[in-house]
N, C-alpha and C positions, 0 to 999 in steps of 0.2 A: 824761558830767557827770552826779551827781546836781542835782536843786532844791535848793535853799540849803533847803525845808520836811525834801524825802528824808535833806538832808546832816544836819540837827541831830536828825533820828529814829535814825539812822545811829549819832551818835555815843551816845544813849540805848543802842540798842539792843547798841553794843559791849562799853558798860559792864555792862549786866549780864553779857551774855554771856561777859564776861571770866577767872569764875572759872567756866566751863562750865555753867554752876546760871540756866537766866534762870525767877527763883523767880517765882509767879504776882503778889506781890506790886508787884514790880521792874514788871513787864509793866502790871500797874493803873497805877504811876504813868509811865510813857510812854502813856498812851492819858489818862491826867489831865492832863498834861503839855501832848499836843496839842492838846485838848479845851478848854484852859482857859484857857491862854498867851498874850496879847498877839497875841506873835511869829509865832502860828497859827490869824490871825482868818481870815486867807482862805485856808486850808489845807482840801479836804475829809476831813474826820476817815474818813471809809469804805473810804483806801487808805490806814490805819496799818499793818493784817495786809501788805498789799502789799508797803509798801516798808520796811518789816522781814525780808519775807522772801525780798527784793533783798537787803539788807544781809546777812545768814545766807549768801547764793550766793555774796555776794561777799567776803569772811571765807574761805570756802574753798580760794580761787585762792589761788595762792602768795603769801607780803608780804600779804593780806589787809589786817590787821588797818592795817596802815602805809600800802595803798591805799588806805581806807576814811576813815584820817585826813587822809590829802592832801588826796582826792576835795573834803572835807568844808570844808580850812584854804578849799578854793581858792572852795567855790560859796558860802560864809556870806561876808557884807560883812567886810570888818577891823573895823568897830562894832561886832557880834553877837556879838564870840568872848567874848567875858566872859558874856553871853550863854546860848552853847553853852555853854558848860565852865559854866554854872550845870545848866541844862537836866541835862547827864551829873549833875554833884554830887546832881544830886535823885533822880534813876534807884539811884547808890552809897549812899546815905545812909539811901532809904525803909524799909531795914531794923535799921537804931538798928545796923547791923553792917559794917564798910569796913574787908570785906577786901585780903590783901595784891596780889593778881588788881588789882582794884579800886583799892587807892592805885598800881599800877603805870600802867594806863593814863588816869587821870586828871594822872599826871608828863607820860605820852608827849603826850598833851591838851594838856596846860599849852604845851608845847616848839611843838607842829602849828600849834596857834592863835596862839603867845605872847603871852600873858596871864601881864601884872602879877603878881609873887608876890604883893603887894599885897590886887591886888585877885582873886586866886587863893584866899587865905587869909579875906578879909573873906568872898568869897559861900560858904566850905564852912564858916565860921563860923558864918553865919546860915541856913546850910538847918541845920546840924545842931544849931541854936535852936531852928530850927520842929519838929523833930518829933521832939523831949521832950517825953515824959510825966509828968503828975505824981507816977505811982507806979514 
């Protein structure tokens, strides 16, 4: 089973990979989250690529996405499930275009992580507001 840090990264990776196009902007955001969010304060950022590659291998297995989500839900303490969801939403929103595949992955994450619908809506709204630009 992955560590809580690894599981958080896995959730960001599957969100980015959901449309089969891990955009550079999304990968940069995963790195930024892993380097700057307080939840990752004791994570060795030099392991980020290795952890992301491990996730990609897991996704290639039968029922890979479901297994990644199930393991993440177990590895991440329940009181941090909303933070895990927020990290995934951060990756999905970074390009200002929420594709159908990303919406589906986020819906599955809400289910696996048992994120309250009102909390999920607040996270999504705040994330979208943060990514808006003047022009």
